[in-house]
N, CA and C of each residue as an Amber inpcrd file, in Angstrom:
protein
   756
 133.2070000 128.5470000  75.9000000 132.1330000 128.1990000  76.8550000
 132.3460000 126.5690000  77.0490000 132.5240000 126.3370000  77.8980000
 132.8470000 124.7380000  78.0270000 131.3100000 123.8980000  79.1160000
 131.0540000 123.3170000  78.0160000 129.7300000 122.9440000  78.6760000
 129.6590000 121.3370000  78.6900000 128.9000000 120.9330000  79.6040000
 128.8320000 119.1760000  79.4800000 128.1630000 118.6400000  78.4320000
 128.2680000 117.2670000  78.1800000 127.2340000 116.7560000  77.2310000
 125.8760000 117.0430000  77.6420000 125.7840000 116.8870000  79.0500000
 124.2390000 116.5870000  79.3080000 123.5710000 118.2830000  79.3690000
 124.3530000 119.0860000  79.7140000 123.6650000 120.4800000  79.5440000
 123.7830000 120.8840000  77.9790000 124.4980000 120.0650000  77.4060000
 124.1290000 120.8100000  75.8840000 122.9360000 120.2000000  75.3410000
 122.3140000 118.9340000  75.7030000 121.0380000 118.0480000  75.0340000
 119.9370000 119.1280000  75.3840000 120.1100000 119.7730000  76.9070000
 118.9290000 120.4790000  77.3660000 119.0010000 121.9240000  76.5410000
 119.6540000 122.5880000  76.3300000 120.3520000 123.9650000  75.7580000
 119.6540000 124.1480000  74.5920000 119.1420000 125.6900000  74.0210000
 118.0860000 125.7370000  73.0100000 118.8360000 127.2720000  73.1670000
 119.5480000 127.4120000  71.8040000 120.1310000 128.9610000  71.3480000
 119.8970000 129.3530000  70.1120000 119.7750000 130.8700000  70.3730000
 119.2060000 131.3280000  68.9130000 119.6480000 132.6180000  69.1330000
 119.6740000 133.6570000  67.7760000 120.2330000 134.8950000  67.8680000
 119.4720000 135.1820000  66.3630000 118.0480000 135.7340000  66.8410000
 117.4690000 136.1120000  65.6220000 117.7230000 137.9150000  64.9730000
 118.4320000 138.3980000  65.8580000 118.8320000 139.9870000  65.6640000
 120.2540000 139.7150000  64.4340000 120.5230000 138.5200000  64.3960000
 121.5250000 138.2950000  63.1910000 120.9010000 138.1510000  62.0190000
 119.5090000 137.6910000  61.7590000 118.7930000 138.0190000  60.1850000
 118.4500000 139.7550000  60.3860000 118.1570000 140.1080000  61.1410000
 117.6230000 141.7720000  61.1070000 118.7220000 142.1230000  60.7840000
 119.9590000 142.1360000  60.8620000 121.5570000 142.8500000  60.6390000
 121.8050000 142.5940000  59.4820000 121.4600000 141.1890000  59.0040000
 121.9190000 141.3610000  57.3720000 120.6420000 141.1440000  56.4260000
 119.5650000 141.5380000  57.3650000 118.4860000 141.8160000  56.2180000
 118.0780000 140.3690000  55.5570000 118.0060000 139.3540000  56.2800000
 118.2370000 138.1360000  55.3370000 116.7510000 136.9730000  56.0780000
 117.0810000 135.8540000  55.6960000 116.0140000 134.8530000  56.2400000
 116.6350000 133.8110000  56.2890000 116.2080000 132.4060000  57.1770000
 116.8640000 131.2430000  57.2650000 116.8920000 130.3780000  56.1330000
 118.0750000 130.0280000  55.3350000 117.7400000 129.3660000  54.1690000
 119.0430000 128.5010000  54.0760000 118.8390000 127.9590000  53.0020000
 120.2680000 127.1600000  52.5180000 121.5690000 127.9260000  52.4570000
 121.2580000 128.9850000  52.0070000 122.5910000 129.5380000  51.9450000
 123.0960000 130.3240000  53.5560000 122.1590000 130.4360000  54.2470000
 122.4470000 131.2010000  55.4960000 122.6660000 130.4820000  56.7980000
 122.0180000 129.3520000  56.4680000 121.8300000 127.8850000  57.9220000
 123.1950000 128.0440000  58.1730000 124.5620000 127.6960000  57.3830000
 125.3970000 127.2110000  58.3310000 126.6220000 128.4590000  58.6510000
 126.1780000 129.6930000  57.7440000 126.7740000 131.0620000  58.3140000
 126.1810000 131.3820000  59.7480000 124.8410000 131.2880000  59.6160000
 124.3460000 131.3260000  61.1340000 124.8250000 130.3040000  62.4260000
 125.1230000 129.5250000  61.9280000 125.3170000 128.3710000  63.0840000
 126.7590000 128.5760000  63.5660000 127.5930000 129.0960000  62.3820000
 129.0530000 129.1370000  62.9960000 129.0460000 130.7320000  63.5450000
 128.4180000 131.0100000  64.4960000 128.7740000 132.5550000  65.1300000
 129.6010000 132.1190000  66.3230000 130.1660000 133.3320000  66.8300000
 131.2280000 133.0440000  68.1870000 130.1740000 132.6980000  69.1580000
 128.6740000 133.4540000  69.1590000 128.1000000 133.4860000  70.5400000
 127.2990000 132.1330000  70.4850000 127.6580000 131.0000000  69.3960000
 127.0080000 130.3440000  69.7830000 127.6580000 129.0090000  70.6560000
 126.9030000 128.0710000  71.7470000 127.7460000 127.2810000  72.3130000
 127.9330000 126.0760000  71.5730000 127.3380000 125.8470000  70.9030000
 127.6380000 124.4190000  70.1090000 128.5810000 124.6400000  68.8350000
 129.3100000 125.4210000  68.9100000 130.2760000 126.0140000  67.7830000
 131.5570000 125.9540000  68.3330000 132.6630000 124.7600000  67.7270000
 134.0800000 125.3390000  68.3140000 134.6780000 125.9980000  67.3900000
 135.3160000 126.8610000  68.1310000 135.8020000 127.9580000  67.4430000
 137.8790000 127.7950000  66.9110000 137.8230000 126.4640000  66.9250000
 139.4560000 126.0360000  66.4250000 138.5390000 125.1910000  65.4080000
 137.7870000 125.2130000  64.8280000 137.1580000 124.4610000  63.9060000
 137.6570000 124.9500000  62.1930000 137.9860000 124.1660000  61.0630000
 138.3260000 124.4100000  59.9460000 137.4370000 125.8430000  59.4930000
 136.3130000 125.9580000  59.7950000 135.1930000 126.7200000  59.3930000
 135.6680000 128.3900000  59.9790000 136.2600000 127.9980000  60.9780000
 136.4530000 129.7460000  61.5800000 138.0060000 130.0830000  60.8380000
 138.8740000 129.0140000  60.8630000 140.0480000 129.3900000  59.9900000
 139.5360000 129.8760000  58.7460000 139.0010000 129.7240000  58.0430000
 138.3800000 130.2010000  56.5680000 137.8880000 131.2560000  56.7120000
 136.9970000 131.2440000  57.6470000 136.3180000 133.0180000  57.6220000
 137.3770000 134.1330000  58.0470000 138.0410000 133.8110000  59.2500000
 139.1180000 134.9030000  59.7970000 140.2610000 135.0410000  58.8940000
 140.8770000 133.8800000  58.0840000 141.5630000 134.5090000  57.1350000
 141.0570000 134.5730000  55.6370000 139.7410000 134.3820000  55.6020000
 138.9920000 134.7740000  54.0920000 139.8580000 133.9130000  53.2560000
 139.5130000 132.5350000  53.3710000 140.1980000 131.5110000  52.1370000
 138.9150000 130.8360000  51.9490000 139.1090000 130.2580000  50.6800000
 138.4500000 129.3810000  49.8220000 137.8200000 128.0360000  50.3660000
 136.7560000 127.6800000  49.9700000 136.0240000 126.6040000  50.8390000
 136.9660000 125.5310000  50.2870000 137.4180000 125.2830000  49.4640000
 138.2150000 124.2330000  48.3840000 139.5400000 124.0590000  49.4210000
 139.9280000 125.0980000  50.6120000 141.0580000 124.7640000  51.1770000
 140.7870000 123.9260000  52.2190000 139.8140000 123.4350000  53.0400000
 139.4950000 122.4530000  53.7530000 139.3340000 121.2800000  53.1560000
 139.3820000 120.8460000  52.0760000 139.6390000 119.5520000  51.6010000
 140.6940000 118.5350000  51.6580000 141.7740000 119.5710000  51.8210000
 143.3790000 118.9310000  52.2070000 143.8100000 119.0510000  53.6750000
 142.8520000 119.7210000  54.6400000 143.1940000 120.4650000  55.8060000
 142.8650000 119.0910000  56.8140000 143.2750000 119.1350000  58.1750000
 142.6260000 117.8890000  58.9300000 142.4480000 119.0320000  60.1350000
 141.0640000 118.1850000  60.6960000 140.2740000 119.0790000  61.8290000
 139.1530000 118.6580000  61.9710000 138.4430000 119.8960000  62.9460000
 137.0550000 119.6300000  63.0030000 136.4800000 120.6880000  61.8610000
 134.9760000 119.9840000  61.4890000 134.8090000 120.6760000  60.3660000
 133.0850000 120.6150000  60.7920000 132.2830000 121.4480000  60.3020000
 131.0070000 121.8260000  60.2660000 130.3120000 122.0370000  58.6750000
 129.1900000 120.9860000  58.6000000 128.7750000 121.0090000  57.1280000
 127.1860000 120.8210000  57.1250000 126.6230000 121.5060000  56.0930000
 124.8770000 121.4700000  56.0650000 124.9800000 119.8010000  55.1510000
 124.2180000 119.0090000  56.1100000 123.9260000 117.7590000  55.2150000
 122.3070000 117.4110000  55.0450000 121.5080000 118.2200000  55.3030000
 120.3390000 118.0550000  55.2920000 119.5000000 119.2960000  55.1210000
 118.3300000 119.4920000  54.4240000 117.4320000 120.6690000  54.6240000
 116.2140000 120.4090000  54.3010000 114.8810000 120.8490000  54.8210000
 113.4950000 120.8770000  54.5980000 113.1260000 122.1740000  54.8590000
 113.3920000 122.9760000  53.5580000 112.9840000 124.3680000  53.4370000
 110.9860000 124.8170000  53.5990000 111.1510000 125.7580000  54.4980000
 111.8350000 126.4850000  55.2720000 112.2320000 126.3680000  56.7700000
 111.6460000 124.8710000  57.3990000 111.4970000 124.5720000  58.8580000
 112.7190000 123.7670000  59.2910000 113.5970000 123.3060000  58.6000000
 114.5440000 122.2830000  59.2890000 115.8450000 122.2950000  58.4620000
 116.7940000 122.2580000  59.4460000 118.2700000 122.3730000  58.6760000
 119.1890000 121.5670000  59.7640000 119.8810000 120.4100000  59.4690000
 120.3990000 119.8380000  59.7820000 121.9250000 120.1230000  59.4780000
 123.1210000 120.4870000  60.6300000 124.4260000 120.7830000  60.4740000
 125.0520000 119.4080000  61.1250000 126.1510000 118.7960000  60.6290000
 126.7310000 117.7120000  61.2090000 128.1030000 118.3300000  61.2410000
 128.5060000 118.0820000  62.4360000 130.0650000 118.1870000  62.9460000
 130.7090000 116.8970000  62.7760000 131.9180000 116.6200000  62.1880000
 132.9000000 115.5070000  61.8110000 134.1890000 116.0320000  61.6680000
 135.1860000 115.2080000  62.0660000 136.2670000 115.3140000  61.9290000
 137.1810000 114.7420000  60.4960000 137.8420000 115.5390000  59.8010000
 138.0760000 115.4930000  58.5020000 139.5370000 115.0630000  58.7110000
 139.8470000 113.9050000  58.3010000 141.2600000 113.2700000  58.2240000
 141.8440000 113.1170000  56.9750000 141.3160000 113.6040000  55.4240000
 141.4530000 113.8620000  54.3140000 141.0990000 114.1510000  53.1720000
 141.0530000 114.1140000  52.2210000 139.8800000 114.5460000  51.1820000
 138.8550000 113.9160000  51.2270000 138.9340000 112.5730000  51.5060000
 137.2580000 111.5360000  51.4780000 137.3380000 111.1500000  52.5790000
 138.0490000 111.2930000  53.8700000 138.1160000 110.7740000  55.1990000
 137.3280000 111.6890000  56.1760000 136.0730000 111.1770000  56.3500000
 134.9670000 111.9520000  57.1650000 134.9860000 111.0480000  58.4330000
 134.9140000 111.3260000  59.7890000 134.5890000 110.4980000  60.9260000
 133.7130000 111.3420000  62.0470000 132.1660000 111.3620000  61.4970000
 131.3580000 111.9560000  62.3490000 131.1810000 111.9660000  63.6150000
 130.7610000 113.3710000  64.4350000 130.8360000 113.5900000  65.6420000
 129.7410000 113.7420000  66.4560000 128.7970000 114.7010000  65.9530000
 127.9000000 115.0930000  66.0290000 126.8430000 115.5820000  65.0740000
 125.5060000 116.0690000  65.4640000 124.9210000 116.7260000  64.8020000
 123.7830000 117.4560000  65.5740000 123.1430000 118.7280000  64.8210000
 122.3280000 119.9620000  65.2930000 121.3250000 120.0180000  64.2290000
 120.3790000 120.4240000  64.8260000 119.1900000 120.7310000  64.0550000
 118.9760000 122.3140000  64.2900000 118.5830000 123.1790000  63.0380000
 118.0050000 124.1920000  63.2400000 116.6150000 124.5880000  62.8350000
 115.8620000 124.6220000  63.6770000 114.5570000 125.2330000  63.2010000
 113.8860000 126.5910000  63.0190000 113.2580000 126.7710000  62.3280000
 112.5620000 128.0640000  61.9010000 112.1350000 128.7610000  63.4720000
 112.0000000 129.7290000  63.5580000 112.8750000 130.8930000  62.7740000
 114.5710000 130.9730000  62.7530000 114.9610000 130.1210000  63.9520000
 116.2950000 130.0160000  64.1630000 116.9520000 129.3660000  65.0470000
 116.0160000 128.5640000  65.7850000 116.7370000 127.9500000  67.3580000
 117.4080000 126.5940000  66.8870000 118.6060000 126.4880000  67.0850000
 119.2650000 125.4220000  67.2080000 119.3680000 124.3630000  68.6200000
 119.5530000 123.2010000  68.0740000 119.4880000 122.3060000  69.2050000
 120.5250000 120.8070000  68.9530000 121.0180000 120.4280000  69.8580000
 121.9330000 119.5370000  69.7770000 121.5270000 118.1410000  69.7250000
 121.3360000 117.3170000  68.4680000 120.3620000 115.8820000  68.3730000
 121.5880000 115.0250000  69.3480000 120.8070000 114.2460000  69.9710000
 120.8660000 113.6540000  71.0810000 121.5370000 111.9660000  70.5010000
 122.2550000 111.5080000  71.3180000 122.8260000 110.2360000  70.3870000
 121.9310000 108.6780000  70.9780000 121.9730000 107.7130000  70.1000000
 121.1480000 106.4930000  70.5710000 121.2720000 106.5240000  72.1030000
 122.4150000 106.2920000  72.9590000 122.4210000 106.2680000  74.1720000
 121.7440000 106.8910000  74.9450000 121.9230000 108.1320000  74.7500000
 121.0100000 109.3980000  75.4570000 119.3750000 108.9680000  75.4630000
 118.9350000 108.7580000  74.2050000 117.7280000 108.4530000  74.0910000
 117.0370000 107.1810000  74.5390000 117.8190000 106.2170000  74.3790000
 117.6530000 104.6820000  75.1880000 117.4450000 104.8630000  76.4690000
 118.4580000 105.9950000  77.2640000 118.6610000 106.1910000  78.3570000
 117.3530000 107.0110000  79.0350000 116.9980000 107.7310000  78.5310000
 116.1730000 108.8790000  78.8870000 114.6440000 107.9450000  78.9660000
 114.4200000 107.1580000  77.5810000 113.2680000 106.6210000  77.6760000
 113.2130000 105.5880000  78.5580000 114.2180000 104.8740000  78.8600000
 114.2000000 103.9920000  80.1580000 113.6260000 104.5730000  81.6880000
 114.4420000 105.6970000  81.6260000 114.2910000 106.1830000  82.6720000
 112.7020000 107.2800000  82.6520000 112.3520000 107.2630000  81.6470000
 110.9350000 108.0490000  81.9150000 109.8470000 106.7730000  82.2120000
 110.3160000 105.5860000  81.2840000 109.1860000 104.4460000  81.5080000
 109.3820000 103.9530000  83.1970000 110.4590000 103.7350000  83.6570000
 110.4320000 103.5070000  85.0500000 109.6930000 104.2720000  86.2130000
 110.0090000 105.7970000  85.8080000 109.2630000 106.8540000  86.5880000
 107.6920000 106.4570000  86.6270000 107.2270000 106.5800000  85.5320000
 105.5030000 106.1130000  85.1460000 105.0330000 104.9110000  85.8440000
 106.1400000 103.6540000  85.6650000 105.9170000 102.4290000  86.4040000
 105.8730000 102.9010000  87.6810000 106.5530000 102.8410000  88.3220000
 106.8360000 103.6180000  90.0370000 105.4260000 104.8140000  90.3270000
 105.4250000 105.6550000  89.4560000 104.2990000 106.1100000  89.5700000
 102.8250000 105.2110000  89.8420000 102.5600000 104.5900000  88.6960000
 101.4720000 103.8100000  88.8600000 101.4470000 102.9420000  89.9140000
 102.6610000 102.1950000  90.4580000 102.4150000 101.1610000  91.7180000
 102.0420000 101.5970000  92.8020000 102.5580000 103.1610000  92.9970000
 102.6400000 104.3240000  94.3190000 100.6340000 104.2840000  94.2410000
 100.1900000 104.7270000  93.1050000  98.6660000 104.7630000  92.8270000
  97.9030000 103.5220000  92.9610000  98.4410000 102.3220000  92.8450000
  98.1150000 101.0770000  93.0370000  97.8050000 100.7720000  94.3000000
  98.7560000 100.8660000  94.9090000  99.2790000 100.3500000  96.4170000
  98.3080000 101.3620000  97.2980000  97.7670000 102.6910000  97.1930000
  96.9810000 103.5030000  97.8810000  95.4990000 103.0280000  97.4870000
  95.1990000 102.5950000  96.2150000  94.0440000 102.1280000  96.5870000
  93.3760000 100.7960000  96.8520000  94.6440000 100.2010000  96.9240000
  94.3630000  98.5260000  97.4080000  93.7390000  98.7140000  98.8200000
  92.7760000  98.0740000  99.0690000  92.5370000  97.9600000 100.9570000
  91.8690000  96.3750000 100.9380000  92.1630000  95.9840000 102.4030000
  91.2930000  95.0700000 102.8660000  90.5810000  95.0600000 104.0690000
  89.4530000  94.0610000 104.0730000  89.0410000  94.1460000 105.2070000
  88.4690000  92.8900000 105.7400000  88.3470000  92.0610000 107.0070000
  88.2510000  90.9080000 107.1560000  87.0490000  90.6170000 106.8020000
  86.0850000  90.8390000 106.7330000  84.5460000  90.4300000 106.0640000
  84.4350000  90.5110000 105.3400000  85.0950000  91.5330000 104.0240000
  84.6520000  91.3590000 102.9610000  86.2520000  90.9280000 101.3260000
  87.1730000  90.7930000 102.2800000  88.4430000  90.2230000 101.4090000
  89.1630000  92.0090000 100.8640000  89.6090000  91.6020000  99.8400000
  90.4500000  92.6900000  99.0930000  89.2670000  93.4550000  98.1810000
  89.4580000  94.7540000  98.1540000  88.7870000  95.6270000  97.1480000
  89.6820000  97.0110000  96.7760000  89.1620000  97.0510000  95.7310000
  89.8250000  98.4990000  94.9320000  88.8870000  99.8450000  95.4730000
  89.7370000 100.7150000  96.1710000  88.9980000 102.1680000  96.5690000
  89.0310000 102.9360000  95.3280000  87.4300000 103.5120000  95.1500000
  87.5960000 104.8510000  93.9080000  87.1540000 106.2700000  94.5090000
  87.3570000 107.1830000  93.9510000  86.8330000 108.2940000  94.4470000
  85.5000000 108.5570000  95.1090000  84.6690000 107.6760000  94.1220000
  83.4150000 108.0550000  94.7660000  82.6720000 106.8510000  95.5330000
  83.2120000 105.4940000  95.7440000  82.9320000 104.3600000  96.3860000
  83.7320000 104.2510000  97.4080000  84.3750000 105.1350000  97.9430000
  85.3670000 104.5430000  98.8400000  84.9450000 104.5460000 100.3660000
  84.0660000 105.6950000 100.4280000  83.3630000 105.9730000 101.5940000
  82.5060000 105.1450000 101.9350000  81.5920000 104.9840000 101.1670000
  80.3210000 103.8490000 101.0200000  80.7560000 102.2780000 101.4510000
  82.1780000 101.8810000 100.5110000  82.8390000 100.6670000 101.1040000
  83.2640000 100.7260000 102.6280000  83.7110000 101.9380000 103.0310000
  84.3490000 101.6710000 104.1340000  83.1710000 101.3950000 104.9300000
  82.1820000 102.3920000 105.1520000  80.7330000 102.2530000 105.9220000
  79.9580000 100.8250000 105.6600000  80.4700000 100.1270000 104.4970000
  79.4900000  98.5280000 104.9100000  80.4500000  97.6020000 105.3440000
  81.6470000  97.7110000 105.0310000  82.8450000  96.9990000 105.6510000
  82.9980000  96.9620000 106.9720000  82.4500000  98.1030000 107.7660000
  82.3310000  98.3990000 109.1410000  81.4320000  97.7630000 110.0640000
  80.4680000  97.1590000 109.2770000  79.6620000  96.2190000 109.7720000
  79.8820000  95.1110000 110.5150000  79.7310000  94.5430000 111.5590000
  80.4150000  93.3640000 112.6140000  79.3650000  92.4150000 112.2480000
  77.8250000  92.4800000 111.6760000  76.9870000  91.1760000 111.4440000
  77.0390000  90.9270000 110.0470000  78.3070000  91.1210000 109.3470000
  78.2470000  90.7540000 108.2190000  78.6980000  89.3760000 108.1310000
  77.7320000  88.7830000 107.2800000  78.1280000  86.7940000 107.0420000
  79.5260000  86.8240000 105.9350000  80.2600000  85.9770000 106.4210000
  81.3830000  85.4940000 105.9260000  81.3590000  85.0500000 104.1980000
  82.4370000  85.2890000 103.3060000  82.1890000  84.9760000 102.3280000
  82.6270000  83.4420000 102.1930000  82.2610000  82.9710000 100.5940000
  82.5980000  81.5530000 100.6110000  84.1660000  81.2000000 100.7520000
  84.9700000  82.1700000 100.0810000  86.4810000  82.0640000 100.1790000
  87.1720000  82.2360000 101.4780000  86.0640000  82.9130000 102.4110000
  86.7330000  83.1690000 103.8970000  86.5310000  81.7300000 104.4110000
  85.3750000  81.1070000 104.2560000  84.9910000  80.0190000 105.0380000
  86.0730000  78.6010000 104.4950000  86.4540000  78.6300000 103.2360000
  87.2310000  77.8620000 103.0870000  88.4080000  78.1660000 103.5500000
  89.0860000  79.2760000 103.5220000  90.2770000  79.2790000 104.1530000
  90.3100000  79.1210000 105.6130000  89.4340000  79.4330000 106.4210000
  89.4330000  78.8760000 107.6700000  89.3240000  77.3940000 108.1010000
  88.5690000  76.7570000 107.2580000  88.3740000  75.1710000 107.1300000
  89.8100000  74.8180000 107.0560000  90.3530000  75.2480000 105.7410000
  91.7630000  74.9270000 105.8680000  92.8490000  75.1070000 106.6440000
  92.9020000  76.3250000 107.6230000  93.9150000  76.3460000 108.3590000
  93.0770000  75.6230000 109.4630000  91.9690000  75.6420000 110.1270000
  91.9690000  74.9070000 111.3550000  92.4180000  73.0780000 110.8870000
  91.9350000  72.7580000 109.6510000  92.2240000  71.3250000 109.5900000
  93.8110000  71.0320000 109.5900000  94.7430000  71.8120000 109.1290000
  96.2060000  72.3330000 109.4780000  96.5680000  72.2770000 110.7010000
  95.9580000  73.0540000 111.9180000  96.0750000  73.1910000 113.1390000
  95.9700000  71.8620000 113.6480000  94.7770000  71.4800000 113.2590000
  94.0940000  70.0750000 114.0380000  95.0510000  69.0380000 113.8920000
  95.4870000  68.5960000 112.6350000  96.5160000  67.7130000 112.2810000
  97.9000000  67.8140000 113.3480000  98.2430000  69.1220000 113.5580000
  99.4730000  69.4710000 113.9430000  99.3510000  69.4020000 115.3450000
  98.7040000  69.5740000 116.3220000  98.2900000  69.9710000 117.3270000
  97.5460000  68.7700000 117.9440000  97.0820000  67.8830000 117.6180000
  96.2340000  66.9480000 118.0900000  97.0410000  65.7900000 118.9080000
  96.0010000  65.8240000 120.4130000  96.9090000  65.1620000 121.5060000
  97.3700000  63.9010000 121.3620000  98.6570000  63.1000000 121.6690000
  99.2030000  62.0710000 121.2710000  99.0300000  61.4100000 122.6500000
  98.6710000  60.1700000 122.5180000  98.4250000  59.2780000 123.4540000
  99.8820000  58.2030000 123.4230000 100.0890000  58.1830000 124.5890000
 101.4430000  57.1310000 124.7460000 100.9590000  55.9510000 124.4440000
 101.9100000  55.2030000 124.2330000 101.4310000  53.4300000 123.9180000
 101.5280000  52.8790000 125.3590000 100.8320000  51.8700000 125.3360000
 100.5280000  51.0480000 126.5040000  99.5910000  51.3060000 127.5720000
  98.9250000  52.9950000 127.4990000  98.1150000  53.2410000 128.5740000
  96.6970000  52.7080000 128.5210000  96.1160000  52.5980000 129.6470000
  94.4290000  51.6170000 128.9860000  93.9510000  53.2270000 129.1920000
  92.6890000  52.8380000 128.3910000  91.6440000  54.0070000 128.5600000
  90.5650000  53.8160000 128.8720000  90.0280000  54.6470000 129.5450000
  88.7780000  54.5860000 130.4310000  87.5550000  53.9430000 129.8690000
  86.9470000  52.9450000 130.3650000  85.4170000  52.4850000 129.6810000
  84.4850000  53.6350000 129.7900000  83.5580000  53.6490000 128.8840000
  82.2190000  54.6190000 129.1120000  81.4150000  54.2960000 130.1970000
  80.8390000  55.0420000 130.7140000  79.5340000  55.0920000 131.6110000
  78.4530000  54.5950000 130.8690000  77.9350000  53.1550000 131.4230000
  76.7850000  52.5300000 130.8090000  75.7790000  53.4510000 130.7060000
  74.5420000  53.6020000 130.1650000  73.5710000  54.5400000 130.0270000
  72.6930000  54.1300000 131.2030000  72.7050000  52.8390000 131.9680000
  71.6360000  52.6490000 132.9420000  72.2440000  53.3290000 134.1900000
  73.0630000  54.3350000 134.1580000  73.5370000  54.5590000 135.4690000
  72.4040000  56.1920000 136.1080000  72.1800000  56.2820000 136.8130000
  71.1580000  56.7660000 137.3210000  71.8030000  58.5950000 137.1410000
  70.7250000  59.5830000 137.2610000  71.1620000  61.0540000 137.2950000
  72.4380000  61.0330000 138.3930000  72.2520000  60.8590000 139.5470000
  72.9230000  61.1050000 140.8050000  74.4100000  60.3870000 140.2760000
  74.3720000  59.6540000 139.9410000  75.6560000  59.0020000 139.4530000
  76.6510000  59.9660000 138.7190000  75.8880000  60.5320000 137.5000000
  76.7050000  61.0510000 136.5690000  77.0210000  62.6640000 136.8760000
  75.9820000  63.0410000 137.7910000  76.5810000  64.2910000 138.4040000
  77.5810000  64.1470000 139.1280000  77.5790000  63.2830000 140.1150000
  78.6480000  62.9430000 140.9700000  80.2860000  62.6540000 140.3960000
  80.3330000  61.8690000 139.3120000  81.3250000  61.7430000 138.1030000
  81.8870000  63.1260000 137.8720000  81.0610000  63.8220000 137.2510000
  81.2790000  65.2550000 136.9880000  81.9900000  66.2300000 137.6100000
  81.4130000  66.1250000 138.9010000  81.6890000  66.9440000 140.0490000
  83.2930000  66.3260000 140.6840000  83.5010000  65.1250000 140.6180000
  84.9830000  64.7030000 140.8600000  84.5740000  63.6310000 142.1360000
  83.2650000  63.3790000 142.3410000  83.0140000  62.9560000 143.9190000
  83.1930000  61.5270000 143.7360000  84.2570000  60.7250000 144.3980000
  84.3700000  59.3090000 144.3350000  83.4780000  58.5050000 145.1180000
  83.2700000  59.2530000 146.7320000  82.5350000  58.2880000 147.5480000
  81.1490000  58.3110000 147.0920000  80.6160000  57.4430000 146.0600000
  79.6760000  57.1540000 145.9220000  78.8590000  55.9130000 146.5490000
  77.7670000  55.8900000 146.6410000  77.1600000  54.2050000 147.0040000
  77.2980000  53.2950000 146.2100000  78.0770000  52.1900000 146.6240000
  78.0120000  51.3290000 145.4420000  76.5660000  50.4030000 145.9150000
  76.5120000  49.8870000 145.2140000  75.5620000  48.6540000 144.9000000
  76.2620000  47.5720000 145.6550000  75.4540000  46.8350000 145.9860000
  75.4840000  45.7340000 147.0400000  75.7640000  44.3110000 145.8140000
  76.8510000  43.6700000 146.4120000  77.2590000  42.4120000 145.3680000
  76.4270000  41.4950000 146.1120000  75.9150000  40.8070000 144.8400000
  75.3860000  39.2090000 145.2960000  76.3990000  38.2160000 144.9410000
  76.1540000  37.2870000 145.9600000  76.8430000  35.8300000 145.5410000
  75.8240000  35.3400000 144.5560000  76.3720000  34.1070000 144.3150000
  75.3920000  33.2300000 143.4910000  74.4560000  32.4360000 144.4960000
  74.9170000  32.3670000 145.7230000  74.0300000  31.7730000 146.4030000
  72.6410000  32.6940000 146.8910000  72.9770000  33.9750000 147.0400000
  71.8360000  34.5620000 147.1260000  71.0890000  34.9150000 146.0830000
  71.5970000  34.5940000 144.6640000  70.8770000  34.6850000 143.4580000
  69.8180000  33.3970000 143.2980000  70.5320000  32.4360000 143.9440000
  70.1400000  31.2650000 143.8260000  68.4970000  31.3260000 144.9080000
  68.5310000  31.8660000 145.5730000  67.7930000  31.6060000 146.7670000
  66.3930000  32.8460000 146.5450000  66.8030000  33.6500000 145.8440000
  65.8770000  34.4820000 145.3120000  65.4100000  34.0060000 144.4170000
  65.7850000  33.5130000 143.3450000  64.8300000  32.6960000 142.3360000
  64.2720000  31.4290000 142.6720000  64.6440000  30.5910000 143.8870000
  63.6240000  29.3920000 144.5750000  62.6870000  29.9730000 145.0490000
  62.6260000  31.4190000 145.7370000  61.5460000  31.8560000 146.5820000
  60.4970000  32.2440000 145.5890000  60.8880000  32.5520000 144.1660000
  59.4210000  32.8670000 143.4240000  58.4000000  32.0640000 143.4830000
  58.9230000  30.8510000 142.7340000  57.6910000  29.8910000 142.7720000
  56.7510000  29.2630000 143.9540000  57.3720000  29.6040000 145.2520000
  56.7700000  29.4960000 146.6430000  55.8590000  30.4730000 146.7580000
  56.0590000  31.7230000 146.2780000  55.0290000  32.5680000 146.6820000
  53.8690000  32.3750000 145.4790000  54.2570000  32.1570000 144.5390000
  53.0530000  32.1050000 143.3260000  52.0890000  30.6170000 143.9490000
  52.5620000  29.6010000 144.2980000  51.8620000  28.4080000 144.9230000
  51.1010000  29.1430000 145.7650000  51.5130000  29.7280000 146.7100000
  50.7120000  30.4360000 147.6950000  49.6920000  31.1860000 147.4840000
  50.0620000  32.0010000 146.4720000  48.8720000  33.0470000 145.9620000
  47.9860000  32.2380000 145.1490000  47.9500000  31.0220000 144.3890000
  47.2410000  30.4130000 143.8770000  46.1580000  29.5650000 144.7350000
  46.7800000  29.0630000 145.8620000  45.9650000  28.3200000 147.0030000
  44.5610000  29.3540000 147.7520000  45.1630000  30.9150000 147.6980000
  44.3310000  31.5300000 148.3240000  43.1440000  31.8630000 147.3400000
  43.3040000  31.8960000 146.1280000  42.3300000  32.4870000 145.4390000
  41.2550000  31.0220000 145.0720000  41.6410000  29.8340000 145.0980000
  40.8270000  28.7350000 145.2190000  39.5020000  28.7670000 146.4520000
């Protein structure tokens, strides 16, 4: 059976009828024989163990042979037995290839390597992080009057009703933001007065209401005040004492 490495990691094989056929249980003596069955997808039929079983050779014959070999390396009666697959290159030269777990009552699993464990845990962490970010993005909400807030299952409808009110006062944060933005735009788009131009003088406060309304309306045909010459001003000032003298004579 040709199976890929990924499929073997997700595979579980067992043949509990084997124990009933031989009237035995899973133990240290039967663990390796139970693993080395033809129907086991984890078992390589070209191994040295298969040659010994088919040719009925002693176990010592594998010491000087070269090839794939299966051996029991650890046991924890009666629940766990570990079988190692290694390549024998001589009597004392063994190169480990893979390990397998046998769990009671007879389920066999392939032990993953370090790269598979790390990659699986990284993929699991990334999956949960992405799920958490998706959940957080759905819970986050924003309203111009109240800013950002988190929606919950119990208070989401109430927050939406409260935030929908138009007469709600602005918060301190929103006032600061508005003042900052308004100041920046005011500095950027301030009207520039070209150099050399004369500015208009302000209207004196002694002007009448008619003059101010006419100026606001753009009417330039206003009645002008009569201009007085220096001679006219002297004549008026000289006439005042004479009038006062006449008044004093009449009173006498």
